[in-house]
N, C-alpha and C positions, 0 to 999 in steps of 0.2 A: 149495820152502820159502817163497819170497816170496809165492806165491799163497795158502798156508795162513794166513800172518799177515794178508794182505789180506782173506781171507775172514772171519777172526775179527774183524778191524776192522770190516768191513761188517756182520757179525752184531751186534757190540756197538752200532754206530751205529743199526741197525734196532731193537734192543731199547730203546735210549734214546728213540728217536722214538716207539715204541709206548707207553712209560711216560708220556711227555709228552702223547701223545694221550689216554690214559686219565685223566690228571690234569685235562686241559681238559674232557673229557667229564663227569667228576665235578663240576667247578666249575659247569658249565652245568646239570647236574641239580639241584645244590644251589640254584642261583640260581632255577630254575623252582619248586622246592619251597618255599623259604624266602623268596623275594622279596628285598627290600633287606636283610633280617636275615641273609642268607647270609654277610655280611661277618664277623659274630660267630663263624662257624665257622673262619675263616681268620686273623683278626687278633685279637691279644691286646690287651685294654684299649682297645677302640675308643672308649669314652666318657670315657676319662681325659684327662689334661692333656698328652698326648704332643706335640700340635701346638705348644703354648706352649713346650715344652722342646726342640723339634726342633733338633738340631745342637749343643746345649750339651756333651754328652759328647764329641762328635767334636772340638770346639774344645779342650777340656781335653786330650784325648789327643794332638792335634796339637801343642799347646804343650809337653807333656812330651817328645814325640819330638824336637822342634826343640831343646829344651834339652839332651837327650842327645847329639844330633848336634853341637851347638855345643861341649859339654864334651869330647867325644871328639876333635873337630877341634882344639881348643886344646891338648889333651894331645899330639896327634900333632905339632903345630908345635913344642911345647916339646922333645919327644924329638928332633926333627930338629935343633933348635938345639944341644942338648947333644951330639949325635953329631958335628956340624960343629966344635964347640969342642974335642973330644977329639983 
């Protein structure tokens, strides 16, 4: 039974490796066919202002997550205090 799951695992890993190889091969073919413009096939909005805005969304999301953690942490402390006082 263990060898069957191992064989499937090896088969799955081989399939993933084969898919990765095919993707790399396609990238190389596109690079040879399109030159530097092959980037447009793989990257959305290459000529946009993404570089100027790099990280802004992540900073906002991080700030929101930190506020949620802070709020949930302070609620947890308040609950612990009220449980101790009871």
